Structure formats: C-alpha cells, structure tokens
FIPAVO-468858 format. One record per residue (C-alpha): residue in one letter; x, y, z. Coordinates in steps of 0.02 Angstrom, whole numbers, plus 32768, in hexadecimal, padded with zeros to 4 digits. Each point is the difference from the previous one (the first is absolute). Layout:
BEGIN
AXYZ;...
//
This chain:
BEGIN
X824A85C87FFA;X80AC7FBF7FD8;X806B7F69801D;X80BA7FEB7FE8;X804C7F6A7FAB;X806F7F978072;X80757F757FC8;X7FAE7F5E802F;X809A7FBE8059;X7FF98092807A;X7F6A7FB08054;X803F7F4E8010;X7FA47FA2808A;X80567FE580A7;X80497F558025;X7F907F828054;X8058801980A7;X7FC080B38004;X7F527FCF7FCB;X7FF57F8F8099;X8026808A807C;X7F8C807E8050;X808A807B8028;X80BE80057FEC;X801C7FC580B2;X7F7E7F758002;X802B7F497FF7;X7F9E7FA47F7D;X7FA27F648034;X7F997F877F98;X7F60805E8032;X804580AE7FDA;X7FB380027F50;X7F557FE5804D;X801D80898080;X803180747F71;X7F617FD27FA4;X7F9B80368098;X805880A87FFF;X7FE180187F46;X7F477FDA8005;X7FB7802280AB;X7FEE809D806D;X8081802A8085;X7F997FB5808E;X80177F537FB2;X80BB80087FDE;X80367FAA80A1;X7F5E7FA48025;X80367F547FC5;X80797F7F8043;X802C7F8E7F6E;X804D7F58802C;X80367F787F88;X7FD47F548046;X80267F737F87;X7FBD7F858081;X7F5380508000;X7FAA7F917F7E;X7FAD7F5B802B;X80217FAC7F5A;X7F917F797FB9;X803F7F627FAF;X7FEA80487F52;X803380B6800D;X806380878058;X7F8980818043;X804280B18007;X7FB7804980A1;X7FE980A4805C;X7FC0802C80AD;X7FCE80AD803E;X7FD5802F80B3;X8004808F807B;X80A880118055;X7FBB800980B1;X8051808F805E;X808D80077F83;X803C80707F76;X7FE97FF47F6C;X7F497FDF8023;X7FD77F8A7F70;X80667F617FEF;X80077FAA7F57;X80597F5A7FEE;X801D7FAA7F5B;X80547F657FBF;X8042806A7F6F;X800F80B77FD3;X7F6E7FE67F88;X7F957FBD808F;X802D80998067;X7FC4806F7F71;X7F5D7F9F7FF7;X7FEE801180BD;X801880BC7FF6;X7F7F80087F77;X7F877F9B806A;X80108080808B;X7FE380907F87;X7F697FAD7FAE;X7FA87FAB8091;X802C80748090;X801A80AA7FAE;X7F857FE27F70;X807180417F75;X80497FA97F68;X808380287F7F;X7FC67FE57F4D;X8033803C7F53;X7F82808F8008;X8023803E80B1;X801B7FD180B5;X7FAD8078807D;X809C7FF9806E;X7FE780BA801D;X7F5D7FD28059;X804D7F86807C;X7FC9801B80B5;X806680878054;X801F7F8B8092;X80347F557FBC;X7F817F7E803A;X802B7F62805D;X7FC77F557FC6;X7F527FE28049;X7FFB7F95809B;X7F897F897FA6;X80997FBE7FA4;X802F7FA3809E;X80A47FF7805C;X80587FAD7F6E;X7FD0808E7F8B;X7FE57FD97F48;X80557F6F7FA9;X7FF97FE17F45;X805E7F887F90;X80097FF77F43;X7FCE7F5B7FB1;X807F801D7F73;X80B8802E8016;X800380717F65;X7F9180977FE4;X803480457F58;X7FDD80957F92;X8009803A7F4C;X7FED7FC37F4F;X808A80127F80;X7F98807E7F9F;X7FD5806A8099;X80AC804A7FE3;X7FBC80457F5D;X7F4A802B8023;X801C804E80AC;X80B5800B803A;X805480387F5D;X802580B48032;X80027FFB80BD;X8088805C8060;X804A7FD080A8;X7F7D805E8065;X7F747F9D7FAE;X805F7F5D8011;X8023802380B7;X7F4680148023;X7FDB7F5E7FA4;X80847FA28061;X7FB8804380A3;X7F547FC47FC9;X804B7F567FD8;X80507FF580AA;X7F5E8029805A;X7FA47F7C7F9B;X80787F768030;X80457FEE7F4F;X80A47FA18008;X801E7FD47F49;X7FFB80737F68;X8042800D7F50;X809F80697FF0;X7FFD80327F4A;X802C80BB7FFE;X80A280277FA3;X80257F4D7FCD;X802F803E7F52;X80A08044804E;X80357F4E8026;X7FC37FC37F56;X806180887FA6;X80A07FD98061;X7FE77F487FDE;X7FF180117F44;X809280797FFC;X80687F728047;X7FC27F957F6F;X8047807D7F83;X7F6080587FC8;X7FFB80BA7FD8;X7F9280838054;X7F8F80057F67;X7FF37F427FF9;X7FC87FFF80B5;X7F8C80967FEE;X7FAD7FAA7F6D;X7FD27F75807A;X7FC980658099;X7F52804C800A;X7FCD80B3801B;X7FE9804080B3;X7F447FE18005;X800D7F557FAD;X80937FA98052;X7F987F798057;X7FCC7FB57F5B;X80B17FFE7FBE;X80357FAA80A1;X7F837F747FDE;X80337FEC7F4A;X7F6080497FB7;X804F80987FB0;X80A980487FD4;X803C80AD7FD5;X7FA980A8800E;X7F8C805C7F8A;X801280AC8050;X808A80457F8F;X806F7FC27F76;X80987FF88072;X7FE3800B80BB;X809F7FAC803D;X803F8098805F;X7F5A80268055;X7FE37F498027;X80AC7FF38050;X7FDF809D8066;X7F5D7FB5803D;X80517F59802A;X808B80548063;X7F8680668069;X7F907F6A801E;X80957F9E803F;X802180878081;X7F497FF98033;X80077F42800C;X808F8010807A;X7F9080648075;X7F707F867FEA;X806C7F688022;X8051804E8098;X7F558021804B;X7FC27F527FD3;X80997FB98055;X7FE2806B8099;X7F4B7FC48006;X80387F4C7FE1;X7F907FF57F67;X803F7F727F93;X801F803D7F4E;X7FD17F987F69;X809180297F8D;X80137FFE7F43;X80537F6A7FB1;X804B7FDF7F56;X7F5F7FEB7F9F;X80457FB07F63;X7FBE80907F96;X809480567FB0;X802E808D7F87;X7FF57FDC7F46;X80BD800A7FED;X802F7F858089;X7FF37F637F91;X808F80477F98;X806F7FF0809B;X7FCE7F4B801D;X7FE57FB07F54;X7FFC7F4F8046;X7F77801F8080;X7F467FDC7FE5;X7F9C80A07FE9;X7F5080197FC1;X7F7C808A7FF7;X7F66800E806C;X7F5280137FB9;X7FB680A97FD0;X7FB0804B809A;X7F5780598004;X800780347F4A;X809C806A8018;X806780247F63;X80877F7D7FEA;X808C807E8016;X7FC5801880B4;X7FD37F4B8021;X80407F517FD3;X808A800E8080;X809A7F947FEA;X80157F7F808A;X807F7F7E8035;X7FC67F4E801E;X80097FD280B8;X80417F547FD1;X809B804C7FAF;X809B8001806D;X801480BA7FDD;X7F5F80218061;X80507FBE809F;X809F80637FDF;X7FA680A47FE2;X7F8C7FE48095;X80967FEB8071;X8057809A7FBA;X7F64806B800D;X7FD97FD480B4;X80B580158035;X800980AC7FAE;X7F5C80338052;X80417FD080AC;X80A180617FE4;X7FA4809E7FC9;X7F8D7FFA8098;X80947FE28071;X804480A87FC6;X7F62804B804B;X801B7FAA80A7;X7F807F787FDE;X80337F4C801E;X7F967F917F90;X803F7F648058;X7FCB803280AF;X7F627F967FFC;X7FED7F447FFD;X7F9F80097F5C;X800C80737F6A;X7F6280157F98;X800B80217F44;X7F7380257F86;X7FFF7FAC7F56;X7F647FF47F92;X80257F947F68;X7F5D800F7F9F;X7FA4809C8035;X7F73800C7F7E;X806D7FA77F81;X7FFF7F587FA7;X80927F8B8029;X80667FCA7F6A;X7FEB7F4D803A;X7F667FBD8057;X801D7F478017;X80027FC880B6;X80B27FC17FEB;X803E80A77FBE;X7FA580658084;X80477F94808A;X80B080147FBA;X7FE880BD7FF3;X7FCC801C80B5;X807D7F80803E;X808880617FA4;X7FCA80A38051;X7FFA7FB380AE;X80AD7FB37FEE;X804880A27FBC;X7FBB805D8097;X80537F8A807B;X80A7800D7FA7;X7FF380BE7FFE;X7FC9800B80B7;X7FEC7F66806F;X7F868066806A;X7F92802A7F69;X7F437FED8004;X7FAB800F7F56;X7F678071800B;X7F837FFE7F70;X7F55804A7FDD;X7F7C7F817FCF;X7FAC80767F84;X80447FA37F67;X7FA17F628030;X7F5880567FE4;X80127FE17F45;X7F957F658013;X80077FD97F47;X80BB7FE5800D;X801F7FCC80B3;X7FA67F5B8018;X801B7F8D8094;X80937F9A7FB8;X805F809E7FD0;X7FE4805380A8;X80367F618059;X809D7FF57F95;X802980B78020;X80007FE580BC;X80517F547FF5;X809980567FB7;X800780728097;X7FEA7F6E8078;X809D7FAE7FBC;X806380738073;X7FE07FE980BB;X7F517FBF7FDA;X7FC780B07FD2;X8021804B80AC;X806980897FAF;X7F72804C7F9D;X7F6F8072802A;X7F6780167F91;X7F9A80A0800D;X7F4E7FCB7FD6;X7FE980AB7FB5;X7F457FFC7FDE;X7FC07F91808E;X7F7380788027;X7FAC7FDA7F58;X805A7F737FA5;X805D7F988083;X807C7F807FBF;X80297FAF80A7;X7F577FA87FF8;X80287FA87F5B;X80B67FD68021;X7FF17FAD80AB;X804F8098804F;X8084800E7F76;X80327F4C8020;X8047802780AA;X806D80937FCA;X7FF380958074;X7F8280807FC3;X7FA5809E8032;X7F4980347FF4;X7FEF80A77FA6;X7F7D80807FD6;X801F80537F58;X7F59805C7FEA;X8045808C7F92;X803E800D7F4D;X805E80907FB2;X7FE8806C809A;X7F4980167FCF;X7F8B804D807E;X7F607F9D7FED;X7FAF7FC680A2;X800C7F438001;X801E7F708077;X7FD47F52803A;X7FEE802580B9;X7FAE7F5C8038;X80907FA27FAE;X8081806A8058;X7FB27FDE80AA;X80047F437FEE;X80717FB97F78;X80AB802B804B;X7FD47F968098;X7FCD7F717F8D;X80A480107FA3;X80607FEF80A1;X7F9D7F63802E;X801C7FA97F58;X804F7F548016;X80AE802B7FC0;X800F80858088;X807680617F8F;X7FAE80AC8008;X808B806B8049;X7FCF80AF7FCD;X7F75807C7FE2;X800180A97FAD;X7FC0807B7F7F;X803B80027F4C;X7F9A808C7FB2;X803E804A7F5D;X7FE180AF8045;X7FD9804A80AB;X7F88808B8036;X7F5E7FA17FE3;X7F8B7F938068;X806980278099;X7F997F9F807F;X801E7F5B7FA9;X80BC80148000;X8003803180B7;X7F927F698027;X807C7F877FB3;X80888035807A;X7F8A7FEF8094;X7FCE7F4E7FD5;X80A47FA6802A;X7FF4803F80B3;X7F4C7FC48018;X80217F46800D;X7FD07FA0809C;X80707F717FC8;X809980707FF4;X7FE0806180A2;X7FCA7F698069;X80427F687F9F;X7FF17F888092;X7F4880298015;X7FD180017F48;X7FA57F5A7FFE;X7F94802C8095;X801C80B98024;X7FE6803580B2;X7FC080AD802D;X808A807E801A;X7FF1808E807F;X7FEF80AF7FBE;X7F9580557F7F;X808F80067F84;X80167F447FF5;X7FDB7FA77F5D;X7F5D7FA18000;X7FF67FBF7F4E;X80687FC67F6E;X7FCE808D7F89;X7FD280B7800A;X7F518042801B;X7FFB805E7F5C;X7F79807D802E;X8050803080A6;X80AC800D7FAF;X7FBF80747F78;X7FA78071807B;X809A800B806F;X8068802D7F67;X7F8A808B7FCD;X7FFE804780B0;X80BE80028003;X8003804C7F54;X7F8880908023;X800E800D80BD;X7F977F9D807D;X7FA2809A803A;X7FE280427F51;X7FC47F637FA9;X7F4380027FF1;X7F897F6B7FF2;X7FD7803C7F50;X80B77FF27FCD;X800B7F508047;X7F607FCE7FA9;X803E80457F5A;X80A17F9C800C;X7FA17F648032;X7F9D800F7F5F;X809E80207F9B;X80567F69804F;X7F6D7F947FCA;X800380437F4D;X80A380427FBA;X80697F928075;X7F997F637FE8;X800B7FD37F48;X7F8E7F6A7FE5;X80037FFA7F41;X80A67FA87FED;X804D809D7FB8;X80BC7FF48019;X803280B7800F;X7FC380AF801C;X7F9380457F75;X804880797F82;X7FA380A67FFF;X7FD180377F51;X804480AE8022;X80AD7FB17FF3;X7FE17FB37F55;X7FF880427F4F;X7F4780297FE6;X7F9A7F8C7F92;X7F4A7FDD7FD5;X80087F618066;X8062801680A0;X7FD27F588049;X80A27FA0800D;X7FFE7F518046;X808B7F8E803B;X808F8039806C;X7FED80B08047;X7F5080097FBB;X7FA580A67FF3;X7F677FB18052;X7FE4803280B5;X7FE17F5F8060;X7FA880498098;X7F4E80368028;X800A80B27FC0;X7F65803A805B;X80497FCC80A8;X80A780527FD8;X7FAB80A37FD1;X7F9E7FF880A3;X809E7FE48065;X8057808F7FA5;X7F7380798024;X7FFA7FC780B5;X80BB801A8015;X7FFD80AD7FB3;X7F618034805B;X80577FD180A3;X806B809B7FE6;X7F6A8074800C;X801780948075;X7F9F809F801F;X807B805B7F92;X7FEB7F877F70;X7F42800D8006;X801080B87FD4;X805D7FDF7F5D;X7FB17F5F7FC0;X7F647FD27F9E;X803180647F67;X7FCF7F767F88;X80357FFA7F4C;X7F807FF77F74;X801F7F487FE4;X7FE77FDE80BA;X7F59805B7FFE;X7FCD7FA07F64;X80217F5A8055;X7FA38039809A;X7F68801D7F92;X800F7F4C7FC3;X80167FBF80B2;X7F6480608037;X7FA17FB37F71;X80347F528032;X7FC2802680B0;X7F5580367FC1;X801480BB801B;X7FB580267F56;X7FC680AF802E;X80B580378002;X80297FC27F51;X7FBB80217F52;X7F6F7F9A7FC0;X806E7FB77F79;X805A7F9D8087;X7F697F928021;X80097F4E803E;X80277FAD7F57;X808E80787FE6;X80547FBC809B;X80207F627F9D;X806580607F80;X80BC80078001;X805A806B807D;X803480727F72;X7F4B801F7FD0;X7FD2802C80B2;X808A807E800D;X7FD6804B7F58;X7F4B80168036;X8037805080A0;X807380757FA2;X7F7780387F89;X7F68800B8072;X8034801080B6;X808C807D7FFB;X8002804A7F53;X80AF803E8024;X80757F877FAA;X802680227F4B;X80707F927F96;X80AA80527FF4;X803080447F58;X80777F9F7F93;X80838087800F;X7FF37FFA80BD;X80157F448006;X809D800A7F98;X804B80818074;X80297FF980B8;X7F737FE9807C;X7FED80978071;X80397FB780A5;X7FB38091805E;X7F577FBD7FCB;X802B7F52803B;X804E801880AA;X7F818013808B;X802E804680AB;X80B3803B8010;X804A80497F61;X80B380117FCB;X800980AB804E;X7FF47FB280AD;X80917F887FE9;X807780068093;X80BC7FF67FFA;X80267F67806A;X80977F948019;X7FB17F5B802C;X7FBE7F647FAD;X7F4F803E8021;X7FB080A98021;X7FC1802380AF;X7F437FFB8001;X7FA780A58017;X7F767FA0805A;X806D7FBC808B;X7FF58090807C;X7FBC7FB880A3;X7FCD7F647FA2;X7FF77F558051;X801D7FB07F55;X80A67FC67FB3;X7FF980827F76;X80B8802D800E;X80427F4E800B;X80657FD77F65;X7FC47F4C7FF8;X7F4B8035800E;X8013807D7F73;X805A7F787F9E;X7F6C7F8B8017;X7F8380867FCE;X805E801F7F5F;X801A7F467FDF;X7F4A7FCB8015;X7FBF80997FA1;X807C7FD97F75;X7FC07F4D7FF6;X7F4D803B7FEB;X802680877F7F;X806F7F957F8F;X7FB47F558024;X7F4680298000;X7FD780AF7FC3;X8074800A7F6A;X7FD57F527FBB;X7F4780278014;X800E80A77FA7;X80677FAD7F78;X7F757F807FE5;X7F81808B7FEA;X8075805E7F8B;X80137F677F90;X7F447FE08003;X7FE380B37FC7;X80847FF07F78;X7FB57F5E7FBE;X7F5480537FFE;X804B80917F9D;X7FB48079807D;X806D809B7FF5;X7FBC8058809A;X80167F69806E;X80AD7FDA7FBB;X803980B08025;X7FB2800080AD;X80457F588036;X80A8802A7FB5;X8002809D8069;X7FDC7F9D809D;X80877F7F7FD9;X8081808A7FF1;X7FBB80578099;X80147F6A8073;X80B27FE57FC0;X802E80B38030;X7FA87FEC80A6;X80667F62801E;X809F80627FE1;X7FC780868079;X7FDD7F7D8085;X80A77FA77FE9;X805F80A38011;X7FCC800E80B6;X807E7F7E803F;X80B47FE97FCA;X7FEE7F427FFC;X7F8A80187F6D;X8067807F7F9D;X807B7FE87F71;X806680988032;X805E7FA7808D;X80277F6C7F8C;X804E80747F7D;X8058806A8083;X804B7F688055;X803D7FBF7F58;X805580A47FD6;X804A801680AD;X804C7F527FF6;X807780447F7C;X80987FF98070;X80B37FEA7FC6;X80AA7FDD8049;X8080808B7FFB;X80677FBF7F6D;X7F6C7FE67F8D;X8005806C7F63;X7F488023801E;X8025805C80A3;X8066808A7FAF;X7F7A803C7F86;X7F5780478037;X7FB77FE37F53;X80317F498009;X7FB77FF480AF;X7F5B803F7FB9;X80087F7C7F77;X80227F7D8086;X7F6680398060;X7F9880017F60;X803C7F4F7FDE;X7FC17FC680A9;X7F5C805F7FEA;X7FE47FA57F5C;X801B7F5A8059;X7F8180318085;X7F7F80397F7F;X80197F6A7F90;X7FE57F7D8086;X7F5480418033;X7FC380157F4D;X80517FAA7F6A;X806C7F82805F;X80717FEC7F6C;X804380587F65;X7F5580117FAE;X7F5580388036;X7F637F957FEF;X806B7F638007;X7FE27F638067;X803F804780A5;X7FBA80AF7FEA;X7F9D803B8098;X802E7F638063;X804C806B808A;X7F8780907FE9;X7FD080678097;X7F6F806B8034;X806D80928033;X7FD980B88003;X805880557F6F;X800F7F5D7F9E;X7F437FF37FEF;X7FF080B37FC2;X809980097F90;X800B7F4F7FB9;X7F5B7FA58013;X7F85808F7FEA;X804480397F54;X7FE67F567FB0;X7F507FF68047;X7FDF80AF7FBE;X80387FCA7F52;X7F907F67800E;X7F668068802E;X8025807C7F76;X800B7F747F7F;X7F5C7FB2803C;X7FA380A67FF5;X804A80207F54;X7FCC7F527FC5;X7F4D801A803C;X7FF880AA7FAB;X80387FB07F5D;X7F8B7F6B801A;X80977F8E7FED;X80637F8A806E;X80988023806A;X80A37FEE7F9F;X80587FA9808F;X80A57FEE7FA5;X800A80BB7FE7;X7FCF801C80B5;X808D7F8F803A;X807D80627F99;X7FC180A68046;X80027FBB80B1;X80B07FBC7FEB;X803B80AA7FC7;X7FBC804B80A1;X80577F798066;X80A5801B7FA6;X7FFA80B98026;X7FEC7FDB80B8;X808F7F827FFB;X807680857FBA;X7FD280838081;X807E802A8088;X7FEC806380A0;X806F80538080;X7FB67FA18093;X808C7FF1807C;X805F80877FA4;X805C80257F5E;X80B4803B7FF3;X800F809F7F9B;X808E80678049;X80AE7FB87FDF;X804880728086;X7F8E7FD68092;X7FA07F6A7FC0;X7F63804C8049;X7F5D7FA77FE3;X7F6D804D7FA5;X7F597FB4802E;X7F7F80717FAF;X7FCA7FCF7F52;X7F5E7FD77FA8;X80197F437FF7;X80337FF580B7;X7F638059803A;X7F947F767FB5;X80407F82807D;X7FF9803E80B4;X805C7F978080;X7F9680358094;X7F457FF68020;X7FA080837F9F;X7F587FFE805C;X7FAE7FBB809B;X7FD87F477FE5;X7F6A80068076;X7FAF80927FA5;X80217FB77F55;X7FBD7F558033;X7F638056803F;X7FF2805C7F5A;X800D7F5B7FA3;X7F737FB48066;X7F95809A7FE6;X80217FFE7F46;X800A7F487FD4;X7FB57FA48095;X7F537FDB7FB9;X80487FEB7F52;X80747F7B8043;X7F717FA78057;X7F947FFE7F65;X808E7FC87F90;X802B7F78807D;X7F4C7FC27FFB;X7FFB7FFE7F42;X80A87FA67FF7;X7FA67F63803A;X7F917FFB7F67;
//
C-alpha cells in the first residue's frame, strides 16, 4: 500500500458558488444544498422524491416567540411526490428528517443510519395524517450544537469528509446554530502579527493541536509536545484554516448561524511590552497545570485598549472570511463567544467590579460590531462557593446596561443536571438556551437523567421571563449515550403550544394520527420507536425493546444526584482503594443486577441456530460460579459437601475458592514466573481465535451469524450497542467486583487467592480489549490515524519538502492525540491525568493493561514476602510504562521514507498494535463475553449491594 504526498494547496476547496450547484449547468436555489444532501445520503430512488419549498409565512407565531415550522404532505398527482414546506432551510431539514424517521423508519446517528435499507419504492405519507399532512413547529427559534471542548475531545483531527457527514446530520436534526471554532488560530496569529509579535511569541501562547480549546478559554497557554513546535503548529493552523473555509461555506449554504470567536482578552506574554500603559494581569492556575502552561496574561475589559483590540480583531476576522467568499455581515445578528471565567477565579469579585467588567465587554462588542450578540456558557457560575446571588446579579446587570441585555445569549450548559435558569429568574430576562451536557472528557459511561429531559425543557420555556430562546446539546465528547442526544433535538418539535398556539389554552382535537396530542413526549413510545429505527422495524425483537426499557430505567435514570457519568476503574491508575467519590465518581449509580440482566437479554437476543453450535464453552471461573449459584438454589447434590448452607454466608471469594478446590479440581494458581510474563491469550479467548480474523474495510465486521437471519446482526448501530452495553458491564461491574476480591485476598495474605483473582482481573481487561476491537468507534487506531493524517501543509512550508520532517510532523500530532487521552498535560499521574481516558481497543491493551499487570505483580510479590504493597514504587514503575507508551510512534496513515517518490510505508510492529478496522465479529464476541462472564457479572452485581 502506498500513498503519494501532495501539496496541500493543490486540493483547495471549491468556492461556495460551486458547492451550491448540483452540476455545472444547474442554477443554484436556496434549497439546492438540501437537494444535494439527499443525493449524498439517500439511494437513487429518493433523489428527486422531494419538493422543497421555503415559506416564511408558514408559522403561526405566538405572542412570545417565533416558531420555526415545517409541513410535509403527499403531492397529490404531482411530481415530486413528497412536498416539504418550511419557514426556514433548517425547518425543511427537520421536515425531511421527520419523513425519514416516521415514514421510512430510518435515522441518521453518529454510529450509523441504515439508509442502505430504505424501502426500494419510497413510501408516501400515510393517509391517517389527514389532508393537511404533518405540521410541526419548534417552540424555540435556536437549536444549537457543540461545546467549546468538543473541538478537542471529538473534532480535533477530523477531515472534510467527516465534517461533511456531521453537517448533514446537523441539517437533518434542525440545528441552526453552532460554534465555528476550527482554524481560529489563523486569525489569532494574523492579529498578533499586526501587533508586532514574533512567530515564537505567538506560538508560546497558542496551544497544541489537541489542546487548543483550553487555550482559547484562557485555561492554558503553549504546548508541551516538543521544545520548539512553532513550525509544526503553523503548518497545522494553516491547514485547519483551509478546512474551516469548507466548513463555513457549508454552514452558510445550510443557513446555520455560526457562533464566532471574539477577542477573549487573554493575550501572549509579550503583548504587555507593546502596551505598557494598559492594565494587564494573570489568571489563576488552572487544574493544577504547571505555571508555565497556565496563569495566562489577560487584558482588563474596562481598559480602553480592550475595546480597541476587540474592534481590530473582529474587523480582521471579517476580512479574512471575506477572502473565502463568506460575508460575515449578511445576517441581522452576529453571535460571538466569550467566556471570561471558565473554571477560573476573577481577580476582582465585588459586585461593582463584576458589573463594570461585563459592562465593559458588552460595550466593546457593540463598538466592534453593532450587530454583535455576546454568547457565553454558564458553566463558570457552578462554582457556588464563589458565585453567590449578588455577584451573579451584578454580572448580568453589567450586560443589561446595553439594550437591556437583549444582545446576549446564555447557554445554560448543564441544565440537564444543574440548571441555573431556575435560580436566576431565567437569567434575569436575558435570552438563554436549555442544554444537555451529560458527558465529560468524551468518556463512554452510560449515564443520563431521562425523566428530566422529557419534562424540564418545557418548564424552562414556560418560566415567567419567557426568555428561553434555544435548546441544544453541549457534550464534551460525542459517540456515547446516543439516544439522549437524538431525543433533545426531537423535543423542540413536540410542543402543542408552538404547533397550535391559538389552541394552547384549550386544545381542540386535530384530524390525523400524526397530530400532537400532548405537551411532552411519551418517553416509552419514543424510545421504542427509536430502537426500531435504529435496528430495523422488522428486525427489532420484543426482547431487545425490553432490554432497552430496563436500561432506560437504570443507566439513563440517575436518581442518586450524581452529576456525571461514572469513571470506570480500568481508566485509572490501579490502587488498593478504587472507590473515588465526588465528581466523576468510580461508583456505579444504577442497579447493577438489572443492568446485567438487560445486558444478557440484549446479547441473548442475537441467538441463532449457528450460534448455538459454537456457544456454551464456559471458562473455569464461569463453571465455578455456576456451582455457587446451584448451591444457592438448593441443588446440593451437584456441589461438594464443603459448600453447605453456612458456607453460603461466606464471602464471594470463599465460595469461588471452594468451588475451585472441590467442584472442578482444575484450576491451579499460576506460577509467579507466569504472572510476571504475558498471559497466554490463546487460553483466554473463547470461540473465534485470532486465526479467524477477517480482513474487512468497515467500522464493524459483518456477522457470520447473519445468513438468512431476521435479526439486525449486520446493522452498525446494533453492533455498536452490543459493544457499548457489554463494555459497561465488564468495566463497570465485573472488573470492580474482581478488584474487590483481589484486595480482600491481598489483605488476608492468601497467596493462592491473590494470584487467582489477579489472573482474573488481567483476564477481563484483555477480554475488554478484544470486545472493543470489534467496532471502530471503540478503537484507538482511528484516533491516532486521523491525527497523523491531519498533518497537511501548504506548498511553501519548509515541512513539505522533506519526508523526514513530514514524519516528525506526524509524530508530533500522534503525541498530541496520545497525550490527551492519557496524561492530559506534560506529566503523568498529575491532576488531569486520565480525565479524557477512553475504553478503546488497543489503548486498553497497550496502555491500561500494563499498569494493571504491574499492580497485580506487586500485590503477589507483597503477599509472598508477607509485607505490604510499596505503592510509591508501584507508581514509579507504572509511570515508566506509561512514558514508554507516550513516546511510541506508529505509521498509521503512512510514513514518508522515500525522498524520490514519497511513498508511504504502513507495515511496522507498532502500527500493527492499533488496527483501524474491526478485528472480530461484535456479535460473536459479545456472546463469548456472556458465556464467560455472564453469571460472574450477576453474582458480583448482587454482592456489590452489600
């Protein structure tokens, strides 16, 4: 396999006029971008099915809001056959999505879409919809997307193809407002060049490619990847600016309002030397970062220079976008993001000072751009020890000094768990949006507050100030808890008040089965419809629906007050006590027994005649637990006499030990030398072995059980869900339970038990890696590959002329990618280490498993010596393992080694550790996990209650 290096400027994107056209001879219309979307995503039979019509007069607006509206109906006797009318292009996209979801029973999500399974003959809208068809209106004008840090945890290394799919997904979900942060460092660099700063001065300020969001918010500055990364950073910034041009052109075509960067007030260290009379200060240390990478210099917003620089920055930004054919003044309002105190302590906290600060920012905005609307995230207000009522009031009073606050928009970032609109009288009348955050660091734990999501947004809209103008999702990372995010974008269109405002007080029945009958969604029906669309209506079994009902009532209904997903202990540095409270606790909040039952039910729903022939090959530990379960059910004839009734009151570890010794007689404690070496994976893997791995080019491997099957075994989203739920059980229930037994054995100084439980801990970690490697969404290979492939340069870059330098550039980006998901900073085992950890195939085996192996080795050694674990020494040994992984580089995406041809070599030992495509069949591996760990998980779940 080879790839030839091309100068980056040879693949410049086409101008926006070309992007709007379907063919050279076509005339672009406002709905052409939507027609092009249909051609990109849907089969040929659907390409000319729809008649899209913009009708600004369609909404029946209420006294308090403007309701974006769509209507879909059968075009009687006409062609195209399906008519979709919308007040805006966004409403047309939502109308198209309604047809796909409710009529065709398919849905586009992050993990798949099933568009290849659309009916061969496009269906008409059912006659039950009535002669008027289907009408829906959004109860908020803005449906927004993204968190500032999503550009780090998820979007950091995306190319145009991936961005195009995301923008199509946004269009279908009616999203009409989104952050536009890619490539903003290009504007920042140009800006500070005009202020007389050098490349190195500016590079010292800008973050590394995987960490730019935190530099943008003033949390960090500089990069810890190499001693001097100015050249590579500039190459990256240049290529990201080209990418941003494509993104912005498509957003403009889709009429998605961008939330643009503003002058933040955070500046390079050297800027105060240029303005000695201005008022500068340093921000507080952030998250325990070393001072050289924190304590960012900032300019007071009350200084006249702040207004001057704000005006210069915004003007420069408009000019640079104009060069790309994008008019930033085409809309009646321009939205700019500025977060003053993201996780930082203000230098002044008196109400008077806070009011002056925000008033200064608001006035600077209006001087810089009279159309400006200040957008801010409310996250900083959650520091309740600092932000009391008088300070919050003063903060917003400063904003209200200009146009009574009508030129500001507050994103209530965490409204799903910690709403601030309820304690601020709807942000004192300033426009705001209800958001679901749900996720931190791009973690994958199953978590949600589903009952809140189904009701609270409607309450927010009804609050007395009537200032709720938006709704959206603000997760830190995507690819988790997908149903909840899709739900949020359905909710705005499910309002009786918005769709029939005149009849809201006393709603009258509307003709047609598709008419709204209530003010909120029927949660159970909505979930079941979603699952049917996700797997296929004819392939979704009652058992699958029942399993997801149980999961929705457990993992998606947190009742403990926990404010985030739990942190799986597999992601953390091992310790004797792995119970971590507080934020991102390691405690699983849900009923573990019910979750295990739902998992087993979901996996068992994949049973076919073929699978019956290969299953039931239980591991020794599984058989041991079965002996215990039989004992608890009174089947004493099948177990040794030593497991009599009193013994059932012993610890789980004692039961298993008895079963090992008396029932099977097969398990022997592994030798010390064996434990210190590699575990023989051939002895661990049940079912398909490495010799049966298929070469596939897909995000998941086609299931061998799917021949003539009426089950959704080859649906990407179904395989995704199998992996996700199995992952949750293995790392959230099985591993913590085995760890508890390991520590009990260590404390009892029982060498046999310590060795045995240590073996099982390591075994389930390797099994987790095997499972995760069955779907590309759960693999680290694509993350590293995407990082390396994002190493693009413009033609005149010195990097472009030297293959060796190009390799160094790719290695630089790989380090950024590795660092973010492990150390999150210059040092391991620091305050942010493992914050953005992932359960990804390859990462589990190569980064997480080695430190657990060292931990088990040290415990066994301590028991042998009848001593205690030297935890300090363990940490040093573990850190050495981590550092080795951090320094490793691959050739994922290619390495340049031939100066003549710049061919790419992809085969090397490090690269082979991190596949980018599914390695095994997710269905078969999930079945293996149930066969091997199913009863173990159940028993550990039961004992977790004690």
